[in-house]
N, C-alpha and C positions, 0 to 999 in steps of 0.2 A: 961173409957178412950176410945176415938174414935179410931178405927183402920184406919191406913193410907191405902188408896187404891193404889195398885201397878199399875204404868203406864205400858202400854203395850209397849214392846220393838219393835222398827221398824226394821224389818228384812232387812238385806242388799240385794240390788239387785244382782241377779246372774250375773256372768261375761257375759253370753250369752245375757241377756237383755241389759246390758250396751253396748255391742258390736253392737247390732241391732240399738240402739238409735244413736250411733256415726255414723254408716254407713248411717242411714237415714238423719242425719244432713249434712253429706258430699255430699250425693246425691242431696239434695235440693240446696246446695251452688253451686254445679257443674252445675245444670240445670239453675240456675240464671245467672251464668257467660256466658253460651252458649247463653242465650237470649240477653245479652248485646252485645256480639260479633256479633250476627245476625243483631242487629240494626245499628251497626256502620261500618261494613266491606263493603266497596264499591266494585262493580264488576269491575270498572275501576278506576285506581288510581286518586284521586282528588288532586288538587293543594295544598290544606290545609294539605295533608299527609306529605308534605315535610317541613313544618314549616318555619316561618320567610319569607314567600313569595318567597321561593327559586324557586318554579315552575314559578311564575309570572316573577320573575327577569330573569330567564333563557330565557324565551320567549322574553322579552323586550331587552335583551342583544344581541340576535342573529337576531332579526327581521330586523333591518336596513340593515345588510349585505345580508340577504335573499331577501329583496325587491330590493336591488341593482342588485342582480343576475337575478331577474325577469326582471328588466329594461334592463340589458345588454344582456341577453341570452334567455329570455322567459321562464325560469323555474319558475313554480308557487311558490311564497313565502311560501304559506301554506304547500306545499309538502316539501320544504327544512326544514322548522321548525319542521313539524311532524316527518320527518325522523330523524332529530337530536334528538328529544325527545325519540323516540323508540330506536335508535341505541346507544345513549350515556347514557340512563337512566337519562335524564334531566341534562346532563353535569357532572354526578358524577361517571361515569365508570372510571376505571384505564386508558383506552385508551384515553378518552377525557381530564381527569385531568392532566395526566403526559405527554401525547404525542399530545394533542390538536386535536385528530382525532375524529370528531363528528359522522362520518357515517360508521365506520368500513371499510374504504377504504383500500384495500390491495395493495401491491406493490412487486417489486422484486429487487429494488436497495438496496444493502447492506448499502449504505451510509445514507439512510433516511427511513429505515424500522426497525421494532422491531418484534421479534418472540413472539407471545402470544397464549394462548389457547382460543378457541372459539367454540360455539355450531352451528352445521349445521344440516339441516334436509335432510336425505337421506334414500331412500327406506322405507318411512313410519315411521321413528323414528329419534329422536334427538341423535347426537353423538358429542363427543368432539374431536377436531382436533387441530393441531398446524398450525398457518398461519402467514405470514409476513404482518404487517400493516404499513401504511405510518405514518411518524412523521412530524408534522407541527410546525411552530413557533407560530401560533396563531389560534384561532377559525375562524377568518375571512379568513385566508388562507385555512383552511379546507373547509369552505363553498364555496369558489371560485373553488377549485379543484373538489368538488362535482358537481358544475354546469358545469364545463368544461368536465366532464365525459359524461354528456348528450349531449354536443355539439360535442365532438370529437369521442365519442364511444370508443370501445376497439381496441386493436391492431389487433384482428382477425375479427372485424366487426365495421367499422366506423359509421355505421347507426344503431347500436344496440339499442340506446335509442331515436331515431328520433320520435317515437310515443309519448314519454313523452313530448317532446317540442311541438308537434303538437296538444296535447290534449287541448280542449277548456275549460274544467272544471277540478277541482281537483279530482273529482271522476274518470274521464277518465285517468288522469295522474297517479293516484294511481294504477289503474288496469293495465295500460301500463307498469309501473315499475315491477309489478309482472310477467306480460306476457313476458317482455324482459329479465327476469332472474336476476334482481338486488339482490334478496334475495331468499333463499331456503325455507323460511317459507311459507307454503301454504295459510296462512291467512294474508299475509303481506298487501295486498290492503285493506282488511276489517279493520285491525288494524289502518292503516294510516287514513282512512276515519273517523273512530271512534274518533281518537285523534283530527283531524281537527274540527269535529263538536262539540265535547265536550268543546273545548277551543276557539271556534269561530275563528280559524286561517284563515278561508277564508276571514276575514276582511283585512288581510294583502295583499291579492291579488289585492285590488283596487288601 
């Protein structure tokens, strides 16, 4: 009678070996996800990032009013649109959605202002402060008030933004805005120019 051969028993893997395999698998998965992120994360927000053409719709919505302000007062339409994009986050900030303020315009009249938190750049760092912002009935009203600021200046300097109106190009206008103190961001002019060129907003100046 033939003797049955005993099958060799498979020894279970030690817990340490299993742990190493699991960690290796997780590491490979993590590296793969980083690769995908690197391929799709843009350095400057793209219109497609907002979905359903919201970025394109925002530009087409405010462009006619911006062009009217250029015709009336000489404010570059590209500057008006680019500032609205940066200041209102494509019309989706609380200030623009609830209060129709596209440009972060401040005021001191209790009857048409609201107190909100905002970030300002002082002494080499960003800080959060409370400030009073103007409230408008519509975006068109906000765009007009923005243009009139350049025309009339401030209460302490009527000619504060004269250089913005005198600029012959959007690049000069953007730099004049920064030099005149419109925003505390030290890269404000650079950001405006980047947005104008990325979305060809200079076409609205014609």
